[in-house]
C-alpha positions as CSV (number, residue, x, y, z in Angstrom):
1,M,-196.4,-57.4,-41.9
2,D,-194.3,-60.2,-43.5
3,T,-190.9,-59.7,-42.1
4,A,-189.2,-62.6,-43.9
5,L,-186.0,-61.3,-45.5
6,H,-185.9,-60.7,-49.2
7,P,-183.8,-63.6,-50.6
8,V,-181.0,-61.1,-51.7
9,T,-181.3,-58.5,-49.0
10,D,-177.8,-59.3,-47.8
11,A,-176.5,-57.8,-51.1
12,V,-177.7,-54.3,-49.9
13,R,-177.6,-54.8,-46.1
14,G,-174.4,-52.8,-45.7
15,V,-175.6,-50.0,-47.9
16,L,-179.2,-49.4,-47.0
17,L,-180.4,-48.0,-43.6
18,G,-182.6,-50.0,-41.3
19,Y,-186.0,-48.7,-42.5
20,Q,-184.9,-49.2,-46.1
21,I,-184.0,-52.8,-45.4
22,D,-187.3,-53.4,-43.7
23,W,-189.1,-52.0,-46.8
24,V,-187.1,-54.2,-49.2
25,A,-187.5,-57.3,-47.0
26,D,-191.2,-57.0,-46.8
27,E,-192.5,-59.2,-49.7
28,S,-196.2,-58.6,-49.0
29,P,-198.2,-58.5,-52.3
30,L,-199.5,-55.0,-51.3
31,K,-197.5,-52.6,-49.2
32,I,-197.7,-48.9,-48.5
33,A,-195.3,-46.4,-47.0
34,E,-196.2,-43.1,-45.4
35,K,-193.0,-41.3,-45.0
36,S,-191.1,-38.1,-44.4
37,R,-189.8,-36.2,-47.4
38,R,-186.3,-37.2,-48.7
39,T,-185.7,-40.3,-46.7
40,G,-184.4,-42.3,-49.6
41,L,-187.2,-44.9,-49.7
42,T,-187.6,-44.7,-53.5
43,W,-183.8,-45.3,-53.7
44,A,-184.2,-48.5,-51.8
45,E,-187.2,-49.4,-54.0
46,A,-184.9,-49.1,-57.0
47,A,-182.6,-51.6,-55.5
48,D,-185.4,-54.0,-55.0
49,A,-186.6,-53.4,-58.6
50,V,-183.1,-54.3,-59.9
51,L,-182.8,-57.4,-57.8
52,T,-186.2,-58.6,-59.1
53,A,-186.0,-57.7,-62.8
54,S,-182.5,-59.1,-63.1
55,A,-183.5,-62.5,-61.7
56,A,-184.7,-65.3,-64.0
57,K,-188.4,-65.9,-64.1
58,T,-187.8,-69.3,-62.6
59,A,-186.2,-67.6,-59.6
60,G,-189.2,-65.2,-59.2
61,G,-188.0,-62.5,-61.5
62,T,-190.5,-60.1,-63.1
63,N,-190.8,-56.8,-64.8
64,H,-191.1,-53.7,-62.7
65,Y,-193.1,-50.6,-63.6
66,Y,-192.6,-47.3,-61.9
67,V,-195.3,-44.7,-61.9
68,G,-194.3,-41.2,-60.6
69,S,-196.2,-38.0,-60.7
70,N,-193.8,-36.2,-63.1
71,K,-191.0,-36.8,-65.6
72,E,-188.3,-35.7,-63.2
73,M,-189.2,-38.5,-60.7
74,A,-189.2,-41.1,-63.5
75,I,-185.7,-40.0,-64.6
76,E,-184.4,-40.1,-61.0
77,F,-185.8,-43.6,-60.4
78,I,-184.3,-45.0,-63.6
79,D,-180.9,-43.4,-62.8
80,A,-181.0,-45.0,-59.4
81,C,-181.8,-48.4,-61.0
82,A,-178.9,-48.0,-63.4
83,M,-176.6,-47.3,-60.4
84,W,-177.8,-50.4,-58.5
85,A,-177.4,-52.6,-61.7
86,R,-173.8,-51.6,-61.9
87,A,-173.3,-52.0,-58.1
88,F,-174.8,-55.5,-58.2
89,D,-173.0,-56.3,-61.5
90,R,-176.2,-57.3,-63.1
91,A,-176.0,-57.2,-66.9
92,A,-178.3,-54.4,-68.1
93,S,-178.7,-52.1,-71.1
94,E,-178.2,-48.4,-71.0
95,V,-181.3,-46.4,-70.2
96,E,-183.5,-46.3,-73.2
97,E,-186.0,-43.5,-74.0
98,E,-189.1,-44.8,-75.7
99,V,-192.1,-43.1,-77.1
100,F,-195.4,-44.9,-77.6
101,V,-198.8,-43.5,-78.7
102,D,-201.7,-43.8,-76.2
103,E,-204.8,-42.6,-77.9
104,D,-204.0,-39.0,-78.9
105,K,-200.9,-38.6,-76.7
106,D,-197.2,-39.5,-77.2
107,I,-196.0,-41.1,-74.0
108,L,-192.3,-40.9,-73.1
109,T,-190.9,-43.9,-71.1
110,F,-187.5,-44.8,-69.7
111,T,-186.5,-48.4,-69.7
112,I,-183.6,-50.6,-68.6
113,R,-183.5,-54.2,-70.0
114,F,-181.7,-57.0,-68.3
115,A,-180.1,-60.2,-69.5
116,S,-182.9,-62.1,-67.8
117,G,-185.2,-60.8,-70.5
118,L,-187.1,-58.6,-68.0
119,K,-187.1,-54.8,-67.7
120,I,-187.7,-51.9,-65.4
121,Q,-189.8,-49.2,-67.0
122,A,-190.7,-45.7,-65.8
123,L,-194.2,-44.6,-67.0
124,S,-196.2,-41.5,-66.7
125,S,-199.2,-41.4,-64.3
126,R,-201.7,-42.0,-67.1
127,P,-203.7,-45.1,-65.9
128,S,-204.0,-46.7,-69.3
129,N,-200.2,-47.0,-69.4
130,L,-200.5,-50.2,-67.3
131,R,-202.9,-51.9,-69.7
132,G,-201.6,-55.2,-71.1
133,R,-198.5,-55.3,-68.9
134,Q,-197.4,-57.7,-66.3
135,G,-195.1,-57.1,-63.4
136,N,-194.7,-55.3,-60.1
137,V,-195.8,-51.7,-59.8
138,T,-194.5,-48.9,-57.7
139,I,-196.7,-45.8,-57.4
140,D,-194.4,-43.0,-56.0
141,E,-195.7,-39.9,-54.2
142,A,-199.1,-41.6,-54.5
143,A,-200.9,-39.0,-52.5
144,H,-199.9,-36.3,-55.0
145,H,-201.2,-38.2,-58.1
146,E,-204.2,-36.4,-59.7
147,H,-206.0,-39.7,-60.6
148,L,-204.7,-42.1,-57.9
149,A,-207.9,-44.1,-57.8
150,E,-207.7,-44.9,-61.5
151,V,-203.9,-45.6,-61.5
152,L,-204.4,-47.9,-58.5
153,K,-207.3,-49.7,-60.2
154,A,-205.1,-50.4,-63.2
155,A,-202.2,-51.5,-61.0
156,L,-204.2,-53.9,-58.9
157,A,-205.5,-55.7,-62.0
158,L,-201.9,-57.0,-62.4
159,T,-202.0,-58.8,-59.0
160,M,-204.3,-61.4,-60.5
161,W,-201.2,-63.1,-62.0
162,G,-199.1,-62.6,-58.9
163,A,-197.7,-59.1,-59.3
164,K,-197.1,-56.9,-56.3
165,V,-198.1,-53.2,-55.8
166,R,-196.2,-50.7,-53.7
167,L,-197.4,-47.2,-52.7
168,I,-194.9,-44.7,-51.4
169,S,-195.7,-41.1,-50.5
170,S,-195.6,-38.3,-48.0
171,H,-199.1,-37.2,-47.0
172,N,-201.4,-34.7,-48.8
173,G,-204.3,-34.1,-46.6
174,V,-206.5,-36.3,-44.3
175,E,-209.2,-36.8,-46.9
176,N,-206.8,-38.0,-49.6
177,L,-207.3,-41.6,-50.9
178,F,-203.7,-42.4,-49.9
179,N,-204.5,-41.7,-46.2
180,E,-207.8,-43.5,-46.4
181,I,-206.1,-46.7,-47.7
182,I,-203.7,-46.5,-44.7
183,Q,-206.4,-46.1,-42.2
184,D,-208.5,-48.9,-43.7
185,S,-205.4,-51.1,-43.7
186,R,-204.7,-50.5,-40.0
187,A,-208.4,-51.2,-39.3
188,G,-208.0,-54.5,-41.1
189,K,-210.4,-53.5,-44.0
190,K,-207.6,-53.7,-46.6
191,R,-204.6,-56.0,-46.6
192,Y,-201.8,-53.5,-47.3
193,S,-198.7,-53.9,-45.1
194,V,-198.1,-50.4,-43.7
195,H,-194.7,-48.8,-43.1
196,R,-194.4,-45.5,-41.3
197,I,-191.2,-43.5,-41.5
198,T,-191.0,-40.2,-39.8
199,L,-188.0,-37.9,-39.8
200,D,-187.1,-39.0,-36.3
201,D,-187.4,-42.7,-37.4
202,A,-185.1,-42.1,-40.3
203,C,-182.5,-40.2,-38.3
204,R,-182.6,-42.9,-35.6
205,D,-181.5,-45.3,-38.4
206,G,-178.7,-43.0,-39.5
207,L,-180.2,-40.8,-42.2
208,Y,-178.4,-37.6,-41.1
209,R,-175.1,-39.6,-40.6
210,R,-175.5,-40.8,-44.2
211,I,-176.1,-37.2,-45.4
212,C,-172.9,-36.1,-43.6
213,E,-170.9,-39.0,-45.3
214,V,-172.2,-38.0,-48.7
215,R,-171.5,-34.3,-48.1
216,G,-168.1,-34.9,-46.5
217,I,-168.9,-33.1,-43.3
218,K,-168.5,-34.3,-39.7
219,W,-171.5,-35.6,-37.8
220,S,-172.4,-34.6,-34.3
221,Q,-175.7,-34.9,-32.4
222,E,-175.8,-31.1,-32.0
223,A,-175.5,-30.7,-35.7
224,E,-178.2,-33.3,-36.4
225,D,-180.6,-31.6,-33.9
226,Q,-180.0,-28.2,-35.5
227,W,-180.6,-29.7,-38.9
228,K,-183.9,-31.1,-37.9
229,A,-184.9,-27.9,-36.2
230,N,-184.1,-25.9,-39.3
231,L,-186.2,-28.1,-41.5
232,L,-189.2,-27.7,-39.2
233,R,-188.7,-24.0,-38.7
234,D,-188.3,-23.2,-42.4
235,T,-191.5,-24.9,-43.4
236,A,-194.4,-22.5,-43.9
237,T,-196.6,-23.6,-41.1
238,Q,-196.4,-26.1,-38.2
239,E,-199.2,-28.1,-39.8
240,D,-197.2,-28.3,-43.0
241,A,-194.1,-29.4,-41.1
242,Q,-196.0,-32.2,-39.4
243,E,-197.3,-33.4,-42.7
244,E,-194.0,-33.2,-44.6
245,Y,-191.8,-34.8,-41.9
246,Y,-194.0,-36.6,-39.4
247,C,-196.6,-38.4,-41.4
248,V,-199.5,-36.3,-40.0
249,P,-202.0,-35.5,-42.8
250,K,-203.3,-31.9,-42.6
251,S,-206.6,-31.4,-40.8
252,G,-206.0,-34.8,-39.1
253,G,-205.9,-33.5,-35.5
254,G,-208.7,-33.2,-33.0
255,A,-211.0,-35.9,-31.5
256,Y,-210.5,-39.3,-33.0
257,L,-214.1,-40.4,-32.4
258,S,-216.9,-38.0,-33.0
259,R,-219.5,-37.4,-30.3
260,A,-222.3,-38.5,-32.6
261,L,-220.5,-41.8,-33.5
262,I,-219.9,-42.7,-29.8
263,E,-223.4,-41.9,-28.7
264,A,-224.8,-44.0,-31.6
265,R,-223.1,-47.0,-30.1
266,M,-224.2,-46.4,-26.5
267,V,-226.9,-48.5,-24.8
268,D,-228.5,-48.8,-21.4
269,A,-225.9,-50.5,-19.3
270,P,-224.6,-49.7,-15.8
271,V,-221.3,-48.2,-14.8
272,L,-220.5,-49.5,-11.3
273,R,-218.2,-47.3,-9.2
274,F,-216.3,-48.0,-6.0
275,E,-214.1,-45.4,-4.3
276,G,-211.8,-46.0,-1.4
277,S,-211.9,-43.4,1.4
278,T,-208.9,-42.6,3.6
279,E,-210.7,-44.4,6.4
280,F,-211.4,-47.5,4.3
281,N,-207.8,-47.7,3.1
282,A,-206.5,-47.7,6.6
283,W,-208.6,-50.7,7.7
284,P,-206.9,-54.1,8.2
285,E,-207.0,-56.2,5.1
286,P,-209.6,-58.7,6.3
287,L,-212.1,-55.9,6.9
288,R,-211.4,-54.3,3.5
289,E,-211.8,-57.7,2.0
290,A,-215.2,-58.3,3.7
291,E,-216.4,-54.8,2.7
292,V,-215.5,-55.3,-0.9
293,R,-217.0,-58.8,-0.9
294,D,-220.3,-57.4,0.2
295,W,-220.1,-54.7,-2.5
296,C,-219.4,-57.3,-5.1
297,E,-222.3,-59.4,-4.0
298,R,-224.6,-56.4,-4.0
299,E,-223.4,-54.6,-7.1
300,L,-221.6,-57.0,-9.4
301,R,-223.5,-60.3,-9.0
302,P,-226.7,-59.2,-10.7
303,P,-225.2,-58.0,-14.0
304,L,-222.8,-60.9,-14.0
305,A,-225.8,-63.3,-13.5
306,D,-227.5,-61.7,-16.5
307,L,-224.6,-62.6,-18.9
308,D,-225.5,-65.1,-21.6
309,P,-223.7,-68.3,-20.8
310,A,-223.7,-69.3,-24.5
311,L,-221.5,-66.3,-25.6
312,L,-217.8,-66.0,-25.5
313,H,-216.4,-63.3,-23.2
314,A,-213.2,-61.3,-22.9
315,F,-212.2,-58.3,-20.8
316,G,-209.9,-55.3,-20.7
317,E,-208.5,-53.3,-17.8
318,D,-206.8,-49.9,-17.5
319,F,-204.9,-49.5,-14.2
320,G,-204.8,-46.6,-11.8
321,R,-204.2,-46.3,-8.1
322,S,-204.7,-42.8,-6.8
323,A,-204.2,-40.3,-9.6
324,D,-206.1,-42.2,-12.2
325,L,-209.0,-44.7,-12.2
326,T,-208.9,-48.4,-12.7
327,V,-211.6,-49.4,-15.2
328,I,-212.6,-53.0,-15.9
329,A,-214.5,-53.7,-19.1
330,P,-216.0,-57.1,-19.8
331,V,-217.1,-57.7,-23.4
332,A,-219.4,-60.3,-24.9
333,L,-218.9,-61.6,-28.4
334,T,-222.4,-62.0,-29.9
335,Q,-223.5,-64.3,-32.7
336,D,-223.3,-61.5,-35.3
337,L,-219.7,-60.6,-34.1
338,R,-220.6,-57.4,-32.2
339,R,-218.6,-56.6,-29.1
340,C,-221.1,-55.7,-26.3
341,V,-219.8,-54.2,-23.0
342,P,-222.6,-55.3,-20.5
343,F,-221.2,-53.0,-17.7
344,L,-218.1,-51.2,-16.6
345,V,-216.5,-51.1,-13.2
346,E,-214.6,-47.9,-12.1
347,L,-212.3,-48.0,-9.1
348,R,-210.9,-44.9,-7.5
349,N,-208.3,-44.9,-4.8
350,V,-208.6,-48.6,-4.1
351,P,-205.7,-50.7,-2.7
352,F,-204.0,-53.2,-4.9
353,R,-205.3,-56.3,-3.1
354,Q,-208.9,-55.1,-3.4
355,Q,-208.5,-54.2,-7.0
356,E,-207.3,-57.8,-7.5
357,Q,-210.3,-59.1,-5.5
358,I,-212.8,-57.2,-7.6
359,L,-211.1,-58.2,-10.9
360,N,-211.1,-61.9,-9.9
361,Y,-214.8,-61.7,-8.8
362,I,-215.7,-60.4,-12.3
363,V,-213.5,-62.6,-14.4
364,D,-214.2,-65.8,-12.5
365,R,-217.9,-65.3,-13.5
366,L,-217.4,-64.4,-17.2
367,P,-218.9,-67.3,-19.2
368,R,-216.7,-69.0,-21.8
369,L,-213.7,-66.7,-21.1
370,M,-211.5,-66.2,-24.2
371,A,-208.9,-63.7,-23.3
372,G,-208.0,-60.6,-21.2
373,A,-205.8,-57.6,-21.9
374,L,-204.5,-55.6,-18.9
375,D,-202.6,-52.3,-18.8
376,A,-199.1,-53.3,-17.5
377,R,-197.5,-49.9,-17.3
378,G,-196.0,-49.0,-13.9
379,N,-197.8,-50.5,-10.9
380,G,-200.4,-52.1,-13.3
381,Q,-197.8,-54.8,-14.0
382,Y,-198.6,-56.4,-10.6
383,L,-202.3,-56.9,-11.4
384,A,-201.6,-58.1,-15.0
385,E,-199.0,-60.5,-13.6
386,Q,-201.5,-61.9,-11.0
387,A,-204.2,-62.3,-13.7
388,G,-201.8,-64.2,-15.8
389,Y,-201.0,-66.6,-13.0
390,R,-204.7,-67.1,-12.2
391,Y,-206.2,-67.5,-15.7
392,G,-203.1,-68.5,-17.7
393,T,-200.6,-66.5,-19.6
394,G,-201.7,-68.0,-22.8
395,R,-204.9,-65.9,-22.8
396,I,-204.0,-63.0,-20.5
397,E,-201.8,-60.4,-22.1
398,A,-200.0,-57.7,-20.1
399,V,-200.0,-54.8,-22.6
400,M,-197.4,-52.1,-22.5
401,L,-199.3,-49.3,-24.1
402,S,-197.0,-47.5,-26.6
403,Q,-197.2,-45.4,-29.7
404,S,-196.7,-48.5,-31.8
405,W,-199.6,-50.2,-30.0
406,Y,-201.9,-47.2,-30.5
407,L,-200.9,-46.9,-34.1
408,E,-201.6,-50.6,-34.9
409,H,-204.8,-51.2,-32.9
410,M,-206.7,-47.9,-32.6
411,P,-207.8,-47.9,-36.3
412,R,-209.5,-51.3,-35.7
413,F,-211.1,-49.9,-32.6
414,K,-212.5,-47.0,-34.5
415,A,-213.6,-49.2,-37.3
416,A,-215.8,-51.1,-34.8
417,F,-217.6,-47.9,-34.1
418,E,-218.0,-47.0,-37.7
419,D,-219.3,-50.5,-38.6
420,D,-221.7,-50.7,-35.7
421,L,-219.8,-53.7,-34.2
422,I,-219.5,-52.4,-30.6
423,A,-221.9,-51.4,-27.9
424,L,-221.1,-49.8,-24.6
425,P,-222.7,-48.1,-21.5
426,R,-224.4,-44.8,-22.0
427,D,-222.5,-42.5,-19.6
428,M,-221.2,-39.0,-19.8
429,D,-217.8,-39.9,-18.3
430,V,-217.4,-42.8,-20.7
431,L,-218.3,-40.5,-23.6
432,N,-215.7,-37.9,-22.5
433,D,-213.0,-40.5,-22.1
434,L,-213.6,-41.8,-25.6
435,R,-213.7,-38.2,-26.9
436,A,-210.3,-37.6,-25.3
437,I,-208.6,-39.8,-27.9
438,Q,-206.8,-37.5,-30.3
439,V,-204.6,-37.8,-33.3
440,I,-201.2,-36.6,-32.1
441,K,-198.4,-36.5,-34.7
442,G,-200.4,-39.0,-36.7
443,I,-201.0,-41.4,-33.9
444,P,-204.5,-41.8,-32.2
445,K,-203.8,-41.8,-28.5
446,L,-204.6,-40.0,-25.3
447,P,-202.8,-36.7,-24.6
448,D,-200.8,-36.3,-21.5
449,A,-203.2,-33.8,-20.0
450,K,-206.1,-35.0,-17.8
451,T,-209.7,-35.1,-19.1
452,G,-213.1,-34.8,-17.6
453,D,-214.2,-32.7,-14.6
454,Q,-212.9,-32.3,-11.1
455,K,-212.4,-36.0,-10.8
456,N,-209.3,-35.7,-13.1
457,R,-210.0,-38.5,-15.5
458,H,-207.4,-39.5,-18.1
459,G,-209.4,-41.4,-20.7
460,D,-209.4,-44.4,-18.4
461,A,-212.7,-46.0,-19.7
462,A,-211.5,-45.5,-23.3
463,I,-208.4,-47.5,-22.7
464,A,-210.2,-50.3,-20.8
465,I,-212.8,-50.7,-23.6
466,A,-210.1,-50.5,-26.3
467,L,-208.2,-53.3,-24.5
468,A,-211.3,-55.3,-24.1
469,Y,-212.0,-55.0,-27.9
470,Y,-208.4,-56.0,-28.6
471,A,-208.6,-59.0,-26.3
472,S,-211.8,-60.1,-28.1
473,L,-209.9,-60.3,-31.3
474,Q,-207.2,-62.7,-30.0
475,D,-207.1,-66.2,-31.3
476,T,-207.4,-68.1,-28.0
477,V,-209.3,-71.1,-26.7
478,E,-211.9,-70.8,-24.0
479,I,-211.3,-72.6,-20.7
480,E,-214.1,-73.9,-18.6
481,F,-213.8,-74.1,-14.8
482,Q,-215.8,-76.9,-13.1
483,S,-215.7,-77.3,-9.4
484,T,-215.6,-80.8,-7.9
485,G,-217.5,-79.5,-4.9
486,L,-214.7,-80.7,-2.6
487,R,-214.3,-77.9,-0.1
488,E,-212.4,-77.5,3.2
489,T,-213.4,-74.5,5.2
490,R,-211.6,-73.3,8.2
491,A,-212.6,-70.2,10.3
492,T,-209.8,-67.9,11.3
493,F,-210.3,-65.4,14.1
494,D,-207.7,-62.6,13.8
495,G,-209.5,-60.2,16.0
496,Y,-211.3,-58.6,13.0
497,G,-214.8,-60.0,13.3
498,G,-213.9,-63.6,12.6
499,A,-213.5,-63.2,8.9
500,E,-213.8,-66.6,7.3
501,R,-211.4,-68.0,4.7
502,S,-211.6,-71.0,2.5
503,T,-209.3,-73.4,0.8
504,V,-210.8,-75.0,-2.3
505,Q,-209.9,-78.0,-4.5
506,N,-211.0,-77.5,-8.1
507,D,-211.3,-79.9,-11.0
508,V,-210.2,-77.6,-13.8
509,G,-210.4,-78.4,-17.5
510,F,-207.4,-76.7,-19.0
511,G,-206.1,-74.3,-16.3
512,T,-206.1,-73.6,-12.6
513,V,-208.1,-71.3,-10.4
514,A,-205.3,-70.2,-8.1
515,G,-205.6,-69.0,-4.5
516,G,-208.5,-67.8,-2.3
517,N,-212.1,-68.7,-2.3
518,D,-213.8,-70.6,-5.1
519,F,-214.8,-68.0,-7.7
520,G,-213.4,-64.8,-6.4
521,G,-212.5,-64.5,-2.8
522,F,-209.1,-64.1,-1.2
């Protein structure tokens, strides 16, 4: 989203609420807002229309056309524009009612003309009304237009000469074109800037306080909570309430990725699992290190040796210690831009140091390493921090998974499945983890409850693969590691079988391999 301030936003900064200011400030050529009912976004749009239509053409001024779904909406928008024109002291005519003939119909329009020679005009939702016009277009309550596709087609034609198009609406079902445009935009298939304003978002920015000011009543948090509860309770069904106030299109719940879609992207590739027992975890660290090193050599070296050295690679990691799994997902970027996961590693009940040891063993051997994304919530921050030190913070991202992260990046992840741009190991647990992603209050994410069988999974593989896909999209530069071969080895005998350690000098291109043995030891 382009967050550069609108050149005259300061004129309304003290009047509009935060989300309204963000909307006006976003000068993207195409933008779309999914919103709760009655949040005043159209009112803010009227301010933007006045500021634009009253400006000279040399200063970026242009006509503004408003397309609502009924006459009452048109009148309300034009009245708001007239109010803003007076507030900004912009010379404007009184509201004019005009009638023009379109084929066999008389079309009533409402117009305000400015001294700039430009105008704001509210039109009906008839697509042909936009023919022959030039200026910005607002399509209000877009999801409720009977012929949205045709109206939008007519509006987008105006962008050829630099006009901008804005879609504003509450939702009207998951299969509505309005929702499809939002999902495609989040997936990167369309270039709309997407704003999401739920009832909670609006109240956080002061909506109910503003309502209290207008109504002349005293605000309190208890009153606000009761007001919201009443709105939700009074709506016919819970599903309706979620759609009206929380941007959740009806029938939009359930699994985010279908079983058929996931299985269609699965290939024969291994899932390598290591579980730490109570006995193993009680061993001194040199013994644990030796045991894990043997496991890495036995289980990880063969699939790592099979990786194509000509391909770029990235990785993702979801962290767990005892309650959840740690899953490491390398990914190769093929010539045709598919993201292929050659294997997965699952670690259960493994100490932090051995998790770091296994991660380093893998990542040190990924050819042409681009980037990595690691779950940095809770104790996962340690592993993410160490990876940043070792491989460079410029290409290692510590990701704090949040609702906003899911909302922005999960649609692109889903699009990779839909477009056959991802391949992953064929495994029942991996399938169940991906199936666990649900749409919760309009956001594709994992529920709080556990998934899977008695092993108490929590969608761990899904998050690791999603982070790997995310990392593979980052604009980073690969770094090659080249050893000079200068090696100083000293044996240490700590009473644990004479475990050998090494110190290594490396000639590194653009980064540093820090600590431990060359390529993966401790």
